[in-house]
N, C-alpha and C positions, 0 to 999 in steps of 0.2 A: 766526263761526257763520253758516251759510247753511242755512235749513230752510224747508220749505213745509208749512203746517198746513191741515187742513180744519177750520175753525171754522164749523159750519153756520150759515147756508146758503152761506158763502163759503169760498174757498180763498185763503190769504194766504201770500205768500213774505216771509220776514223775514231780513234780513242785518244783523248787528251784531257789533262787536268787544268789546262790554261784557260782562264776566263776570257782572255783576248781572242782565242780561237773560237770559243763558243759564240762570242759576239760577232766575229767575222762570218761564221756560218749563218747566224740569224740575219745579218745584214745583206749578205750576197747570195745565199743558197736557200732562202725561205720558200722560193717557188719551185724548188726541185723536189722530186718524189723521194720519199723515204722508203727504202726497200724493206720487204717483209722479212721477219726472222727466218733463218734457215735457207735464204736464197743464195745462189752462187755469187761469190765475191771475187772480183778480178784482182783487187789490190787491198791488202790489209795494212793500213797506215797507223802508226802510233807516234805521237809527239810526247816525249818524256823529259823530265827534268835532267839537268846535268848530273854527273856522277860526283860522289864524294863531297868535297868542299864546295863545289859549284852548285850544290842544292841550296846553299844559304849565302855564300860569298860570291858576289857577281854571278847571280843565277843564270843558268844556261838552259837551252832547249836542244834536244836531239831528235832527229827525224829517223824513224825506223820503218822499213817496209818489209813485211814478212820476216820481222825480227832481225833484219840486216841493217847495218848503219852505214850508209854510203857517204855521209858528209861529216865535216867537222862541226862541232856544236856552234850555235849562235847565241847571242844574248837573249834572255828569256822574253824581253819585250819585243823581239822580232819573231815570235812564234807564228803569228798569222802569215806574214810573207814567207816564212820557211815552209809552211804547209803548201803554199802555192808553188814555190820553187821546187820543193821535193816532189810534188805530184807531177809537175812537168817532166822531171827527170824519170819518174816511174813510168809514165805513159810512153816516153821516148825510148826507154830501154827495155820495157817489159811487156809491151803490147804484143800479143800472140797473133800471128797471121795477118798483121796489118803493116803497111808501109807508112813510116812516120818521118816527116820533114820538119825542119825548123823554118816555119813560115806562118804568117798570118793568112787567114782565109775569110772571105766574106761572100755571101750569096746575094744574087740578084735574080729573082724568080727561081727557075730551076738551075741556073748557071752559077758558077763560082769563079772567083778570082783569087789567085795565089800570089802572095807578096813575100818572097824569101827574106830571111832575117839576117842579112849581113850587118856587121857592126856599123853603127852610125847611119843606117839607112832611114831611120825614123819610122819604121814600120808600125810600131805600137801606137804612136801618136796618130799616124794616118789611119790605121785600122780603127781606133776608137772613134775618131772623127767621122769616118764613113758609116760606122755602125749606128751612129746617132741620127743619120739622115734617113728620111723616108724612102722606102723601097729597098733598103739594104738590110741584111741580117748577119749577125756575127756567127761564124763557125768557131774560130779561135784566134787569139792574137799571137800565139806561140807555136802551135802544132797543126800541120796539115796532115790529116789521117786519111790515107787512101786504102780503099778496100780492093785488094787484088782481084777478087771474084767479079766485081762489077766495073772497076775503074773509076768509081765515083768517090767523092769526098764525104767523110762522115763528120757532122758537127760535133764539137766538143766545147760548147760555150761556157767559159768561166770568167771570173773577174779579170779585167784587162790591167796588167801591171804597167804603171806609168812611173817615170822617174824624173826628178829635177824639174826643168822648165816645162816638160810635157804636162805636168799635173795641172798647172794653171791654164795652159792652152786648151786642154780638153774640158776642164771645169767651166770654161766660158761658153761651151756649146749648150743650147737649149736641151733640156732633158737629161743632162749629165748628172750622175749621182756618184760622188767621190767619197771614199772612206777616209779613215784617219791616215795621217802622214807618219811614216816611220823614218826617223832621222838616223844618219850615220850607219846605214847598212853598207854592204859591200858594193852596192850599186848607187850609193848616194842616198838622197831622200826618195822614198818610194811611197806610192799610194795606189789604190785600186779603184777602177771605174766599174760600176755595176753593169751587168749584161742587160740590154734593153728587153722589155717584156716580150716583144714579138719574137726575139731570137730564142728565148727560153721555150715559148710555146711551140716553135718549129724545130726544136732541138733533135728530133728524131727523123727529120727530113733531109736526105742526102742531097748533094749538089753535083752537077756534071762539070768537070774542069773545062773552063772555056778560055781563060786568060791567065798567062803567067807573066807577071810584071816585076821587074827588078827596080825598086825605087832607090833613089839616092838623094839625100838632103844636102844641099850646099847653100849656106846662108846668103840671101840676096840674089840667088840665081833665077833667071827667067825659066819658066816651065818649058821643058822640052820632052817630046815623046818620039822614040825611034823604035821601029819594029826590028827585031834581031833574028838572025838565023837560028833554027832549032838546034843545030849542032853546037852553037855557042851557048844556047840556053841549057842544053843537057850538061855541058861541061861545068856550068855554074851551079845548076840545081843539085847535081849529085854531091856537091860539097856540103849541102844542107841536109842530106839524108842521114838520119840517125842509125838506121838498121838495114840499109841496102845490102851490105856484105853478109849480114846474118841471114837475110832472106834468100841469098844466093840468086839463082836464075829468076825466081819469082820477083825479087826486088828489082832486078835489072829490067825485066819485062814490064813491070808495073810502071816504072818511070818512063820507059820507052813508049808505052801505050799512052800515058798521059801527055807526053810531048807531041804525039801524033794528033791529039785531039784539041790542042790549044794553040792560040796565037801568042807569040812571045814579044815582049816589049821591054825597053829600058826607059825610065823616066827620071829626069833630074828636076828638082823643084827647090825653091828658096823659102817657102812658107807653107803652112798647113793648107791654106786656101789654094795655093798653087799645086800642091800634091793632089788635092781633091779634083781640081780642074783637069789635071793630067789623067787621072783615073776615069773621070767622066768622059773625057775625050776618047779614051781607048774603048770604053764600053759602047759609046754611041756610034763609033765608027766601025764596029765589028759586026 
């Protein structure tokens, strides 16, 4: 397989001999535009078999971007999730002129909410659940991409990576489309949720940062929402920046401008429904 996809705001060329990857693209990227031959390509990705004995004994898959190999190989039956994980890394580390944060982003009208990705926060489950509700659209479950020129967020909607118990939680939502489960990965059991159609259609429409929310899941906890000072929010969000240092003053100024435009909150919740309630409360009160 050799295909070039436009996954806003990037164009990605993917080469792979793995049938599972071809099926993954057919299942989750069938509505995305295929780029014309000779177009500018942001990232050239190849998934290739393991070297030497690992082509036949315990087959492996390797992820290459621009012919560089940034990861250790994985079992060949994990080629599809490796494509998603590898593309996340590629966007985070190789996006030129854009500020990239580890955070989920959803849009509501012209506005956008940012949910930073601290471990155990439950952001992917919460993001997937909100994306399936009417009135919301998915930007990304992993990467907040800020355009320094405008200060707005750029959508990068791709399959939402779910793991372990989150898979069944999201699968129970009306309209959810969940792909195959991959067992025994480095993140446990992993599956992907399809991007809702409306989010694909609006994938070139940026969003104005409006809310920055730090979610934290605590089993059984009552839902709480607290507005926090922007200085505290800045100290936290800069920990989730992949390339602020590389962008220098531009990266610092971009984060500072975003903070000046948003209201900042922390929310604790004990269930997915409680997390949705907290987010809806923030949006409706602002």
